[in-house]
N, C-alpha and C positions, 0 to 999 in steps of 0.2 A: 504494500500500500504506500502511496506517495507521502502521506503524512507521517508514516513511520520513518521514512528516510529523512524527512525534514526535522522532526521533533524527537525521534528516538523513543525511548521508554517513557518520556515525560508526559505524553498525552494519555497513555494508559494509567500512569501513576496518578495523574490528576483525577481521572475517572474513579479509580479505586478510593482515593482519599475523599472525594466528594460523597461517595456512597457510605464510607465509614463515618463521615461527619453526621450524616443523616441518622445512621444507626445509633451512634453515641448520643445524639440529641434526643432520640426516642427513649433511650435508657434513662436519661436525666429526667425527661418529662414524666416517666412512669415510676419514679423513685418511690412513690407511696402507693402504687397499685398492688393490692394483694395478689400474690401468685405470679407476678410478672417476672419473666426470666430474661436477664440482661444478655445481650448478644454483642459480639464484636467480629470484625473481619480480620482474618489472618492476612496481613498486608502482603507478605512475601508469597504466600500461596496464591492469593488473588492476582497479584501482578504476574506471576509466572503463568498462571492459567490464561490470563488475558493475552500475554505474548504468544502463547501457543494456539489460541483460538483465532478463528476468522472474525471479521467485523460484525457478524450477526450474532455471535455467541458471547459477546463481552459481558453483558449483564448477567447471563446465566452462569458464567465463569465466576463472577463475584459472588453470586448467591451460593454457589457451592463452597465458598471459602468462609461463610458465616459460621461462627462457633458460639455456643453458649458459654458465658463467662462463669467460672467457678468462684463463688465468693469466699473470702477468707474467714468471714463470720456469718453464719447462717441467720436468716431472719425468721421470726416466729410465724409470719404470715406467708412464707414461701417466696417472697420477693428476693431476688438475688442481686439487685442493684445496690452497689456501694457508692454513694454519691461522690465521695472524694476521689475514688478511683476513676469514675466516669468523667468527672470534671478535669482531672489531670490528663486523661487520655484525649479528651476533646481539645484541650488547650494545645497539647503536643501535636495532635493531628492538624489543628488550625495553622500552626506555625509551619508545619511541613507542607500543607496545602499552599500557603502563601509563597513559600520558597519555590515550589514547583511552578506556580503561576508566574512568579517573577522571572524564572528561567525561560519559560515559554514566551513571555512578553519580550525578553531580550532577544530571543531567537527570531521572533517575528520582526522585530526592529532590524535585525541584521539582514533578513531576507528582503525587507522593504527597501533598505538602503542599497542592496545589491541590484534590485530591480530598477531602481532610479539611477544607478550608475555612480553612486557616491563613493 
């Protein structure tokens, strides 16, 4: 695919990080929901699966990388969300997302300058 040659792994990484951010936000939103099971995406597994799949199998590759989070302290109502863990994971993922996005923006800038002949 042409975008793979231009952007390398960063396009797929941005997609995985975006999906992970949504999943972590869902965990945080359901921190008080009885019986809610926290989930996370294994980034390396998802990225590897995205790189091996074609363009139509991307989201299903990510879905296959979703894992239930095992809490360090069980809740009486069956909820496995540990708010501090989720908030930390969300913040780390947000920084990584922004870093990937910045790289892609820089790459797009390089391509634009090359097309303009600068």
